[in-house]
C-alpha positions as CSV (number, residue, x, y, z in Angstrom):
1,L,49.5,91.5,124.6
2,S,51.9,90.8,127.5
3,S,49.7,92.4,130.1
4,T,46.8,90.0,128.6
5,A,48.7,86.9,128.7
6,S,49.9,88.0,132.3
7,R,46.5,88.4,133.7
8,F,45.2,85.1,132.3
9,A,48.1,83.3,134.0
10,T,47.8,85.3,137.4
11,N,44.1,85.3,137.5
12,D,42.9,82.3,136.2
13,F,45.7,79.7,135.6
14,V,48.0,79.6,138.5
15,D,46.8,77.7,141.5
16,K,47.1,80.3,144.4
17,D,45.8,77.9,147.2
18,P,48.7,77.1,149.3
19,T,47.3,74.0,150.5
20,N,47.1,72.3,147.2
21,N,50.2,70.2,147.1
22,G,50.3,68.8,143.6
23,T,46.3,67.8,143.6
24,A,45.6,69.4,140.6
25,G,43.9,67.5,138.0
26,E,46.1,65.7,135.4
27,F,46.5,67.0,132.1
28,T,47.1,64.8,128.8
29,K,48.3,65.5,125.3
30,E,44.8,65.0,123.7
31,Q,43.1,67.3,126.2
32,V,45.5,70.2,125.8
33,F,45.2,69.8,122.0
34,N,41.4,69.7,122.1
35,E,41.3,72.8,124.1
36,A,43.9,74.7,121.7
37,F,41.4,73.5,118.8
38,E,38.4,74.8,120.3
39,G,40.3,77.9,121.8
40,N,39.0,77.4,125.4
41,A,41.3,79.1,127.4
42,A,39.2,78.4,130.6
43,R,39.7,74.7,130.9
44,L,43.4,75.0,131.1
45,H,43.1,76.4,134.4
46,G,45.9,74.5,136.6
47,L,48.2,73.5,133.6
48,L,51.1,75.6,134.7
49,H,50.9,74.2,138.2
50,Y,50.6,70.6,136.6
51,L,53.8,71.1,134.4
52,Q,55.6,72.4,137.3
53,H,54.8,69.9,139.7
54,N,55.7,67.1,137.2
55,N,58.6,69.0,135.9
56,M,57.4,68.9,132.3
57,R,57.1,71.4,129.7
58,L,54.9,72.0,126.6
59,T,57.8,70.9,124.4
60,S,58.2,67.5,126.5
61,P,57.3,64.4,124.4
62,E,54.4,63.9,126.6
63,F,52.7,67.1,125.1
64,K,54.0,66.9,121.4
65,D,52.3,64.8,118.7
66,K,54.9,62.1,118.0
67,T,53.8,61.6,114.3
68,N,54.8,65.2,113.1
69,G,56.3,67.0,116.2
70,K,53.1,69.1,116.5
71,T,52.9,71.2,119.6
72,A,49.7,72.9,121.5
73,L,50.9,76.2,120.0
74,L,51.2,75.3,116.6
75,K,47.7,73.3,117.4
76,A,46.2,76.7,118.6
77,L,47.7,78.7,115.5
78,L,46.3,76.5,113.0
79,N,42.8,76.7,114.7
80,L,42.0,80.6,114.6
81,K,38.7,81.8,114.8
82,N,37.7,85.0,113.6
83,G,41.6,85.7,113.7
84,Q,41.8,84.8,117.6
85,N,42.5,81.8,119.9
86,D,42.7,82.8,123.5
87,T,44.9,79.6,124.2
88,I,47.8,81.0,122.3
89,D,48.3,83.7,125.0
90,V,48.2,81.4,127.7
91,F,50.5,78.6,125.9
92,L,53.1,81.5,125.5
93,D,52.8,82.7,129.1
94,I,53.3,79.2,130.6
95,A,56.2,78.6,128.4
96,E,57.8,81.8,129.6
97,K,57.2,80.9,133.3
98,T,58.5,77.2,132.7
99,G,61.5,78.4,131.0
100,D,60.6,76.8,127.6
101,L,59.6,80.0,125.5
102,K,62.2,80.0,123.1
103,N,61.8,76.2,122.4
104,L,58.2,76.5,122.1
105,I,58.0,79.4,119.7
106,N,60.7,77.7,117.5
107,A,59.2,74.0,117.6
108,E,58.6,72.9,114.2
109,F,56.9,70.2,112.5
110,T,59.4,67.3,112.2
111,D,57.3,64.8,109.4
112,K,58.8,64.8,105.7
113,F,55.9,66.8,104.4
114,Y,55.6,69.8,106.9
115,K,59.0,69.7,108.0
116,G,60.7,72.9,109.5
117,Q,57.3,74.7,109.7
118,T,57.5,77.1,112.9
119,P,54.5,78.9,114.6
120,L,55.6,82.1,112.9
121,H,55.1,80.5,109.4
122,V,51.6,79.2,110.4
123,A,50.8,82.7,111.8
124,I,51.6,84.4,108.8
125,E,50.1,81.7,106.6
126,R,47.0,82.6,108.8
127,R,47.5,86.4,107.9
128,S,47.6,87.2,111.9
129,F,49.6,90.4,112.1
130,R,48.6,90.3,116.0
131,Y,50.4,86.9,116.4
132,V,53.1,87.7,114.0
133,E,53.9,90.6,116.2
134,L,53.6,88.6,119.4
135,L,55.8,85.9,118.3
136,L,58.5,88.4,117.3
137,T,58.2,90.3,120.4
138,K,58.9,86.9,122.4
139,G,62.2,86.1,120.0
140,A,60.8,83.8,117.2
141,D,63.6,83.0,114.5
142,V,62.7,85.1,111.4
143,Q,65.2,82.7,109.5
144,A,63.5,79.3,110.1
145,K,63.2,77.7,106.8
146,A,60.2,75.4,106.1
147,T,61.8,72.5,103.9
148,G,59.3,69.8,103.7
149,E,58.0,68.1,100.7
150,F,54.8,70.2,100.7
151,F,57.0,73.4,100.3
152,Q,59.2,72.2,97.4
153,H,59.1,73.7,94.1
154,N,58.5,70.4,92.4
155,A,55.6,69.4,94.7
156,K,52.2,68.5,92.6
157,Q,50.3,69.3,95.6
158,G,52.1,71.8,97.8
159,F,52.9,75.4,97.8
160,Y,56.6,76.6,97.0
161,F,56.9,80.0,98.9
162,G,60.7,80.0,99.6
163,E,60.9,78.3,102.8
164,L,61.6,81.7,104.9
165,P,58.8,83.5,106.6
166,L,59.4,86.9,104.7
167,S,59.4,85.2,101.4
168,L,55.7,83.5,102.6
169,A,54.3,86.9,103.8
170,A,55.7,88.5,100.6
171,C,54.0,85.9,98.1
172,T,50.7,85.9,100.1
173,N,50.7,89.6,99.5
174,Q,50.9,90.8,103.3
175,P,52.6,94.2,103.3
176,R,52.1,95.1,106.9
177,I,53.9,91.8,107.9
178,V,56.5,92.4,105.4
179,T,57.4,95.6,106.8
180,L,57.1,94.0,110.4
181,L,59.6,91.5,109.8
182,M,62.0,93.6,107.8
183,L,61.9,96.6,110.4
184,N,61.2,95.1,113.7
185,P,63.3,95.9,116.6
186,H,63.4,92.7,117.8
187,R,64.9,90.5,115.2
188,R,64.8,91.7,111.6
189,A,64.5,89.3,108.7
190,E,67.8,89.1,106.4
191,V,66.2,90.0,103.1
192,R,69.2,88.7,101.4
193,D,68.8,85.3,103.0
194,Q,68.3,82.2,100.4
195,D,66.4,79.2,100.2
196,S,67.7,75.8,99.5
197,Q,67.5,76.4,95.5
198,G,69.2,79.9,96.3
199,N,65.8,81.9,95.8
200,T,65.4,85.2,97.7
201,V,62.4,86.8,98.4
202,L,62.6,88.6,94.7
203,H,62.9,85.4,93.3
204,I,60.0,84.0,94.9
205,L,57.9,87.1,93.8
206,V,58.8,86.4,90.2
207,I,57.8,82.5,90.6
208,T,54.4,83.5,92.2
209,A,53.4,85.8,89.4
210,D,50.7,84.7,87.0
211,N,48.6,85.9,84.0
212,T,46.1,87.9,85.9
213,E,46.2,91.6,86.1
214,G,45.4,91.7,89.7
215,N,48.0,89.5,90.9
216,T,50.4,91.4,88.8
217,K,49.7,94.5,90.5
218,K,50.2,93.2,93.8
219,I,53.4,91.5,93.0
220,T,55.1,94.5,91.0
221,E,54.0,96.7,94.4
222,M,55.2,93.9,96.8
223,Y,58.5,93.8,94.8
224,D,58.9,97.5,94.9
225,R,58.2,97.7,98.5
226,V,61.1,95.1,99.3
227,L,63.5,97.1,97.3
228,F,62.3,100.2,99.2
229,L,62.6,98.7,102.7
230,H,65.9,97.2,102.0
231,N,67.1,100.6,100.9
232,K,66.0,102.2,103.9
233,L,67.4,99.4,106.1
234,K,71.0,100.2,104.6
235,K,70.6,103.9,105.1
236,E,69.5,103.4,108.9
237,T,72.4,101.0,109.7
238,Q,75.1,103.0,107.5
239,N,76.7,99.7,107.4
240,S,79.5,99.8,104.8
241,Q,79.9,96.3,104.9
242,E,76.3,95.8,103.8
243,A,76.6,98.7,101.3
244,G,79.4,96.8,99.8
245,R,77.9,93.6,99.0
246,G,76.1,94.8,96.0
247,K,72.7,95.2,94.8
248,L,69.8,92.9,96.3
249,E,68.7,92.5,92.4
250,E,72.2,90.9,91.6
251,I,71.9,87.9,94.1
252,Q,71.7,84.8,91.9
253,N,69.9,81.5,92.5
254,N,71.5,78.1,92.3
255,R,70.8,78.2,88.3
256,G,72.7,81.4,88.1
257,L,69.8,83.5,87.8
258,T,69.0,87.0,89.1
259,P,65.4,87.8,89.7
260,L,65.4,89.9,86.2
261,K,66.9,86.8,84.6
262,L,64.3,84.3,86.1
263,A,61.4,86.7,85.1
264,A,62.9,86.1,81.5
265,K,63.4,82.5,81.8
266,L,60.0,81.9,82.9
267,G,58.2,84.3,80.0
268,R,56.5,86.5,82.2
269,I,55.4,88.9,79.7
270,Q,51.5,88.3,80.1
271,V,51.7,89.6,83.7
272,R,53.9,92.8,82.7
273,L,56.2,91.7,85.4
274,L,59.3,91.7,83.3
275,K,58.0,95.2,81.6
276,H,57.7,96.5,85.1
277,M,61.2,95.4,85.8
278,L,63.2,96.8,83.0
279,Q,61.0,100.1,82.8
280,R,60.8,100.9,86.8
281,E,61.5,104.4,87.7
282,F,61.3,106.4,90.9
283,K,61.1,110.2,91.0
284,D,62.1,110.3,94.5
285,E,65.8,111.3,94.9
286,E,66.4,108.8,97.9
287,T,65.0,106.0,95.7
288,R,66.2,107.2,92.2
289,H,68.9,104.8,92.1
290,L,66.9,101.8,92.1
291,S,65.4,102.6,88.9
292,R,66.3,101.0,85.6
293,R,64.9,103.8,83.3
294,F,65.9,107.6,83.7
295,T,63.6,110.0,81.9
296,E,66.1,112.7,80.5
297,W,63.3,115.2,78.7
298,V,59.9,115.2,77.6
299,Y,58.0,117.4,75.1
300,G,54.2,116.6,74.9
301,P,54.0,112.8,73.9
302,V,57.5,112.7,73.1
303,H,60.0,111.8,75.8
304,C,63.6,110.5,75.7
305,S,64.7,107.8,78.5
306,L,68.0,106.3,79.5
307,Y,67.8,102.5,80.5
308,D,70.2,100.4,82.7
309,I,70.7,97.4,80.5
310,S,73.3,95.8,82.9
311,S,72.7,92.0,83.1
312,V,70.4,92.6,79.6
313,D,72.7,93.2,76.8
314,T,74.7,90.1,75.4
315,N,77.8,91.5,76.2
316,E,77.4,89.7,79.8
317,S,77.3,85.9,80.2
318,N,73.7,84.1,80.4
319,S,72.1,87.8,79.6
320,V,68.3,88.9,79.7
321,L,68.6,89.1,75.9
322,E,70.5,86.0,75.5
323,I,68.0,83.9,77.6
324,I,64.9,85.3,75.5
325,V,66.8,85.0,72.0
326,F,68.5,81.7,72.3
327,G,66.4,79.9,75.0
328,R,64.3,77.9,73.0
329,D,62.2,76.6,75.8
330,V,61.5,79.9,77.0
331,P,57.6,80.8,76.6
332,N,56.4,84.1,75.1
333,R,59.8,85.1,73.6
334,P,58.5,87.2,70.6
335,E,56.3,89.2,73.0
336,M,59.1,89.7,75.5
337,L,60.9,91.3,72.7
338,E,58.8,93.9,72.1
339,I,59.4,95.5,75.7
340,E,61.9,98.5,75.8
341,P,64.7,98.4,75.8
342,L,65.0,95.1,74.4
343,R,63.1,96.1,71.2
344,S,65.5,99.0,70.5
345,L,68.5,97.0,71.7
346,L,68.0,94.5,68.7
347,E,67.4,97.2,66.2
348,E,70.5,98.9,67.2
349,K,72.4,95.7,66.9
350,W,70.7,95.0,63.4
351,D,71.7,98.5,62.1
352,M,75.5,98.6,63.4
353,F,76.7,95.2,62.7
354,A,74.2,92.3,62.2
355,S,72.7,93.3,58.9
356,K,76.1,93.6,57.3
357,L,77.1,90.2,58.5
358,F,73.9,88.5,57.7
359,L,74.6,89.9,54.0
360,L,77.8,88.5,53.9
361,N,76.6,85.1,55.3
362,F,74.0,85.1,52.3
363,L,76.6,85.8,49.8
364,V,78.9,83.1,50.9
365,Y,75.9,80.7,51.0
366,L,75.0,81.5,47.5
367,M,78.6,81.0,46.4
368,Y,78.4,77.6,48.2
369,L,75.2,76.8,46.3
370,I,76.5,77.5,43.0
371,I,79.5,75.2,43.8
372,F,77.3,72.5,44.9
373,T,74.8,72.6,42.0
374,T,77.6,72.7,39.4
375,V,79.4,69.5,41.1
376,A,75.9,67.9,41.1
377,L,75.1,68.7,37.5
378,H,78.5,67.6,36.0
379,R,78.9,64.4,37.9
380,K,80.1,61.3,36.3
381,D,78.1,58.4,35.1
382,G,79.1,54.9,36.1
383,Q,80.5,53.0,39.1
384,P,82.0,55.3,41.8
385,P,84.4,56.4,42.8
386,F,85.8,58.0,39.6
387,P,89.6,58.6,39.2
388,V,90.8,62.1,38.5
389,E,92.2,62.3,35.3
390,G,92.5,65.9,34.1
391,P,91.8,69.6,34.9
392,V,87.9,69.2,34.7
393,D,88.1,66.3,37.1
394,C,90.6,68.6,39.6
395,L,88.2,71.4,39.6
396,R,85.2,68.9,40.2
397,C,87.1,67.4,43.2
398,V,87.6,70.7,44.6
399,G,83.9,71.6,44.4
400,E,83.1,68.0,45.9
401,M,85.4,69.0,49.0
402,V,84.1,72.3,49.2
403,S,80.6,70.7,49.5
404,V,81.7,68.4,52.0
405,V,83.3,70.9,54.1
406,G,80.2,73.0,54.1
407,A,78.1,70.0,54.9
408,L,80.2,69.6,58.1
409,K,79.7,73.0,58.9
410,F,76.0,72.8,58.5
411,F,76.0,69.7,60.4
412,Y,77.8,71.1,63.7
413,Q,75.8,74.6,63.4
414,S,72.5,72.4,63.6
415,R,73.5,70.1,66.4
416,N,71.0,71.7,68.6
417,R,67.6,71.3,66.8
418,P,64.5,73.3,68.0
419,N,62.0,71.5,70.1
420,L,58.2,71.3,69.2
421,Q,57.6,74.3,71.0
422,A,60.0,76.3,69.4
423,L,59.3,75.6,66.0
424,F,56.7,78.2,65.8
425,T,59.0,80.8,66.7
426,D,62.1,79.7,65.5
427,G,61.3,77.8,62.2
428,F,62.3,74.6,60.8
429,S,65.3,75.9,59.0
430,D,67.9,74.5,61.2
431,I,66.3,71.1,60.8
432,L,66.4,71.5,56.7
433,F,70.0,72.5,57.1
434,F,70.6,69.3,59.4
435,L,69.0,66.9,56.7
436,Q,70.7,68.8,53.9
437,A,74.0,68.0,55.7
438,T,73.4,64.3,56.9
439,L,72.4,63.6,53.4
440,L,75.3,64.8,51.7
441,L,77.6,63.1,54.3
442,V,75.6,60.1,53.6
443,C,76.1,60.3,50.1
444,T,79.6,60.7,50.5
445,V,80.2,57.5,52.4
446,L,78.1,55.8,49.7
447,Y,80.2,57.4,46.8
448,F,83.5,56.1,48.3
449,C,82.0,52.7,49.2
450,G,81.2,52.4,45.3
451,R,77.3,52.5,45.8
452,R,75.3,54.2,42.9
453,E,72.4,54.8,45.3
454,Y,74.5,58.0,46.2
455,V,72.9,59.7,43.5
456,G,69.4,59.6,45.0
457,L,70.6,61.3,48.3
458,L,72.6,63.7,46.4
459,V,69.5,65.0,44.5
460,I,67.5,65.5,47.7
461,S,70.2,67.3,49.5
462,L,70.6,69.5,46.8
463,A,67.0,70.4,46.6
464,L,66.9,70.9,50.0
465,A,70.0,73.1,49.7
466,W,67.9,75.6,47.2
467,I,65.0,75.4,49.8
468,N,67.2,76.7,52.5
469,I,67.8,80.0,50.7
470,L,64.8,81.0,51.8
471,Y,66.4,81.1,55.5
472,Y,68.1,84.2,54.2
473,S,64.7,86.0,53.5
474,R,65.1,86.9,57.2
475,G,67.2,89.6,56.0
476,S,64.3,91.6,54.1
477,K,61.4,92.5,56.6
478,Q,58.6,91.7,54.1
479,L,60.1,88.5,52.8
480,G,60.9,87.4,56.3
481,K,57.3,88.2,57.7
482,Y,56.0,86.0,54.6
483,Y,58.2,83.3,55.3
484,V,56.9,83.3,58.9
485,M,53.4,83.0,57.7
486,M,54.5,79.8,55.6
487,Q,56.0,78.1,58.4
488,N,53.3,78.6,60.5
489,M,50.6,77.3,57.9
490,I,53.0,74.2,57.2
491,L,53.4,73.3,60.8
492,G,49.6,74.1,61.3
493,D,47.2,73.8,58.9
494,L,49.1,71.8,56.2
495,L,50.3,69.1,58.7
496,H,46.6,68.8,60.2
497,F,45.4,68.4,56.7
498,L,48.1,65.7,55.7
499,C,47.1,63.8,58.7
500,V,43.7,63.5,57.9
501,Y,44.2,63.1,53.9
502,S,46.5,60.4,54.9
503,V,43.8,58.7,56.6
504,F,41.5,59.0,53.9
505,L,43.8,57.9,51.4
506,F,45.2,54.8,52.8
507,G,41.9,53.8,54.0
508,F,39.9,53.8,50.9
509,S,43.0,52.5,48.9
510,A,42.8,49.3,51.3
511,G,39.0,49.0,50.6
512,K,39.4,49.3,46.8
513,T,42.6,46.8,46.5
514,P,40.5,43.4,47.4
515,K,38.0,44.3,44.7
516,I,40.5,44.5,42.0
517,N,42.2,41.6,43.1
518,L,39.2,39.6,42.7
519,T,39.0,40.1,39.1
520,D,42.9,39.4,38.7
521,A,42.1,36.0,40.1
522,S,39.3,35.3,37.5
523,A,41.9,36.5,35.1
524,V,44.3,33.9,36.2
525,Q,41.3,31.0,35.9
526,G,41.3,31.9,31.9
527,Q,39.3,35.3,31.6
528,S,41.1,37.3,29.0
529,S,42.8,40.5,29.7
530,D,44.8,43.1,28.1
531,A,48.5,42.6,28.5
532,D,49.3,46.1,27.5
533,K,47.4,47.6,30.6
534,P,49.0,47.8,34.1
535,K,48.1,45.5,36.8
536,F,46.4,47.6,39.6
537,S,46.4,44.5,42.0
538,N,48.4,45.8,45.1
539,L,48.2,48.9,47.3
540,R,51.1,50.8,46.2
541,F,49.4,51.3,42.6
542,T,45.9,51.8,44.1
543,V,47.4,54.9,46.4
544,L,49.0,56.3,43.4
545,E,45.7,56.3,41.3
546,M,43.8,57.6,44.2
547,F,46.0,60.6,44.7
548,K,45.5,61.4,41.0
549,F,41.7,61.8,41.9
550,T,42.6,64.4,44.5
551,I,44.2,66.6,42.3
552,G,41.8,66.2,39.3
553,M,43.9,63.9,37.3
554,G,42.3,60.5,37.9
555,D,41.6,58.1,35.2
556,L,38.1,56.1,35.1
557,Q,39.7,53.5,33.3
558,F,40.9,52.6,36.6
559,T,38.0,50.9,37.3
560,D,37.7,48.4,34.7
561,Q,39.2,46.0,36.6
562,A,37.0,46.1,39.3
563,E,34.5,43.2,39.7
564,Y,31.9,45.0,41.7
565,K,31.8,48.2,39.9
566,E,28.8,49.9,41.6
567,V,30.7,49.5,45.2
568,F,33.6,50.7,43.6
569,Y,31.9,53.8,42.4
570,V,30.4,54.4,45.5
571,L,33.9,54.5,47.5
572,L,35.2,56.4,45.0
573,I,32.6,59.2,45.2
574,C,32.9,59.4,49.0
575,Y,36.7,59.5,48.7
576,I,36.5,62.7,46.1
577,V,33.8,64.4,48.3
578,L,35.9,63.8,51.5
579,T,39.2,64.8,50.1
580,Y,38.8,66.9,46.7
581,I,35.6,68.8,47.8
582,L,35.8,68.8,51.6
583,A,39.4,68.6,53.0
584,L,40.8,70.8,50.5
585,N,38.4,73.6,50.7
586,M,38.6,73.4,54.6
587,L,42.5,73.4,54.1
588,I,42.1,76.8,52.0
589,A,39.6,78.5,54.3
590,L,42.0,77.5,57.6
591,M,45.0,79.2,55.6
592,G,43.2,82.4,55.1
593,N,42.1,82.2,58.9
594,T,45.8,81.4,59.7
595,V,47.1,84.5,57.6
596,E,44.6,86.7,59.4
597,R,45.1,85.4,62.7
598,I,49.5,85.6,62.5
599,S,49.6,88.6,60.4
600,S,50.2,90.7,63.7
601,Q,52.4,88.5,65.1
602,S,54.6,87.5,62.2
603,E,56.8,90.8,62.7
604,I,57.6,90.3,66.3
605,I,58.4,86.4,65.1
606,W,60.5,87.8,62.4
607,N,62.4,90.1,65.3
608,L,63.0,86.7,67.3
609,Q,64.3,85.1,64.0
610,V,66.6,87.6,63.3
611,G,68.0,88.0,66.9
612,N,69.1,84.5,66.4
613,H,71.6,85.5,64.0
614,Y,73.6,87.7,66.4
615,R,75.1,84.3,68.0
616,V,76.8,83.8,65.1
617,V,78.8,86.9,65.6
618,E,78.8,87.0,69.2
619,E,79.6,83.2,70.2
620,R,83.0,83.7,68.0
621,D,84.0,86.7,70.1
622,W,84.3,89.0,67.0
623,K,85.1,92.0,69.4
624,Q,85.2,94.5,66.7
625,W,81.9,93.3,65.6
626,R,80.2,93.4,68.9
627,S,77.9,95.9,69.8
628,D,79.0,96.3,73.5
629,L,75.8,98.6,74.0
630,G,75.7,97.3,77.5
631,V,76.1,100.3,80.3
632,Q,79.4,100.4,82.0
633,R,78.3,101.5,85.3
634,K,80.9,102.3,88.1
635,E,79.3,102.4,91.5
636,D,80.4,103.8,94.3
637,P,81.8,100.9,96.8
638,L,79.9,102.5,99.8
639,L,76.8,104.1,98.5
640,Y,75.1,104.0,94.9
641,N,75.2,107.1,92.9
642,P,71.4,108.8,93.3
643,P,71.4,110.5,90.3
644,G,71.9,107.3,88.5
645,R,74.4,108.6,85.6
646,K,75.8,106.3,83.5
647,Q,78.4,106.2,80.5
648,T,77.9,104.3,77.1
649,T,80.7,103.1,75.2
650,R,80.6,101.7,72.0
651,L,83.5,99.7,70.3
């Protein structure tokens, strides 16, 4: 490449006539950019002499785009034809002869959209291995960062690749260029370097993954390649300081997430990326320590494996398991818990301590519910608050205090209610507990204010308290799966039915009420009417009667007060057909389809709901109950132990 550029400069672009004293043709920015666009190197004859004669450079303001800082080299790299542009070699050779090579190859865009993009970025984006190698040979900056708005993560119409050339090559699946950037003898890319959001090249690969199988395969291969090259580089340099800086996968971004935790946060289950990261295994002795799974023995279809669950178990803050189980905005949470070792880890936690504590919580809640019910059934009649006059009143007062304290506990625990996306996985038990506690607390305030309306809130709160006992059906696998299906039907099919039915109910009721009012008006003018019959002259009573027709309990005497009975009968028949015959039967059919559809998912959703119970234990730091299943890995401060042997300690 160097000899080619030298040949161009020597034979074609240097004016060798000694009598030519600055009479070479003038060159303008538009002319140079046009030749760079067309790739016509022949028309750049005399450019070197012109620049030397006028003491200018290719990076001088006269040869740069004032709006974005674009140079002729950037223009040429952006306009490759069949991966080639002859003017690139010419520009590099001219810059080298004018002492402007470093400035030219590292000149970057200056506008807000593409700020920071250098010729190396452009060459990588154009997938030109030849020009990437040429720029590296000439001394291009491998750590230059493209920070323009087009390259930001939140850009609506842009491409976020991590700002660095290495990240760009990795996420666009260019393994040759990645290898060149990391191992070239001129200036190697620092694989641990982070962009403005703290993301390394491994973070970028996780972000780039999508739901296609082909993309998954390329991303996982590139992920492993970066790990291999980094490991090879550390062994070649034998740099003890580098070896003591920790694993590449342990680097956290600005949000405190490693690549593994970021994969869990983004819910990359559909592309199998998280599964690959957790179950990665290398047989080669030199790279065995990069594995997270170690097969101990195999006998036919049966095998036993050890997993490195550092950063996975909840004995570490912000672990993968904690992100998946407690992160209600994380997509694909139930599916991710089916991946080993997460599934086995949850089962081990449940068998060791969580099932026992769940049973204890159920018994405590059952005692609370009995006390709450007893207090509600033995409340006094009259104007509250009531004085304490005897032993029975003392017991009732103690029961009321226990009920209120329990409500405060439920109110505090339900302060973070699930969002709409998490309702189908976490269920609405937290919302019901929150409503139960809120109603009882408001009831307490009304009681001490002397308002008899407290009874209504007390009754509703008691009903919700008994409904909430279904929350503890999670302790049984069969009951838990049944409750999951019931929750999905309520949030899906039943909710849709109620929306449609409400439109029919209020719409037809509003259409019938005026016809009833007509006869009522005539009755006022002197017509006789039965004083013992109720007057259905407002929307409330009409809605109630129409609802009775929906459940088959309607009374046709309801039509006696209508003036135009024929119109009334037509509306009534249409209402019955649309609700009692059509809507209800559609609801039954949709519920059957829902049961078939979610029957395979109910178990994994149940596993996720059971996993939420671990928070009750581990948030309180009851160390005697914690599983502490995390692997305590003692790494050599200089080199990782190739066999990867670990020790497991349980408390």
